[in-house]
N, C-alpha and C positions, 0 to 999 in steps of 0.2 A: 630586381628584389623579390624575393618569396615572400606569399602571406598566406596565411591560414584564416580560411572565412569560416564563420559557424552560424547555425539556425538555432533559436531559441524554439524548442516543441514543448508541447503538453499532451499528454493521453489521461484518460480518465477510464474509471469501472464502477459500475453499480453492483453492491453485492446485497440480494436480497435473500432470506433467511428462506423464504418460500419458492423460491427457484433454485438458490445454491447449497440449500441445507445448512445444517450447524452441527455434524458429528466431529468430534476430537480429531482434527484432519487438518492439512493444508489442501485449500481449493484453490486452484488455478484458474485465473480469472479470464484469459483468454487476451490480455491486452501485454505488449512485449514492448521492452525499451531496447534501443539497436544495441550493438557492439560498439563500444569506446565511448558511449554517450555519457555525459556527466550530469548527474542527478542532482539539483541545485535545492530543490522546494517540494514538499508534499504534504498534503492536507487532505482529513477527511472530514466529511459535512454529514452527520447523523439525521435522518430524517425520521427514523420510527426507532425507538428504544431498541438497544440490543438486548436480550434477557437470556437469563438460565436457569434452571433447575438447581444449579449448584456455583461454584465460584471459579466460572470459567474466566479465561484471557484471551485476549485476541490482540493479532499481530499483524502488521502487513508488511510484506516484502517481495521478493523475487526468488526464482531459483537460485539456491546457493547461498541464501542470506535472507530467512524468513524472517525476522524482526527487525531489517537494516532500514528500513522505512518509519516504521511506528513500531515501538520495541512494545513487548507483551503488557498491555494494561488491563488491570481488571475490568470486567463487565458492567460495574457502576460508573465507570469513566465514559462509556458509550452512552448516556442518555439523550433521550430527544431534543434535537436542534442542539446537541453539543458539536464545538469544531476542535480537532484534535491535528494539531501540527503534531510531525513528526520527529526525529530525531534532529538535531542541530546542522543540517547539512549544508546552510553556509560555511560553517566553522569546519565541516568535515564532509567535503562532497563525496560523492559516490561514484566510481567511475565502472561502468559497465564493462567487463572483460570479455564477456559474449553477448548474443542476444537473450536477453532475461524476460521471462513470464512474471509478471506481478503475480503475486497471491496473497490471501488469507490464511493465517493460521489461528486455530482455534485448539486450546489447549485446557487442561484440568477438568473441564465438564463442558457438555455439548449447550449449543446455544437453542434457545426456544422461538427466538420472533428476532427482527430487526432489520434495517435498510440503511446503508451508507454511500455515499459517493465519495470516491478516493480520486484525487485529481495529483500528478506528478508534474513538475516540470522539468526540461532535461536541455542542455545543449549538445548538440549532434556538429561535430567538424564536417565542414564540405568536403569534398574530395576535388 
């Protein structure tokens, strides 16, 4: 009888304005989700409020889906100590169709400060 085995894994990254910058752009975070992984939960914890001189929005995603994990939210939502859960992944899990690098997308206006940690949980099928 054939069996498929799986492993639950997590990866995290730290977005820090002082290190990563805050220009309107997509910032690759250097953390990857492997091909065929099924992403089922993601959450951001803000440690220092994200601020902007304008009406910035912030999204979390990966190459090929910049807002697939946290859709673009107004900078005011990213206040100190905020916990931001992403899209309803249990209802609409995301399967990586290639190795995907996690990314932060800043739109509309540049950021001027902020720090948050993002953690994503995923299932990887064992071979």
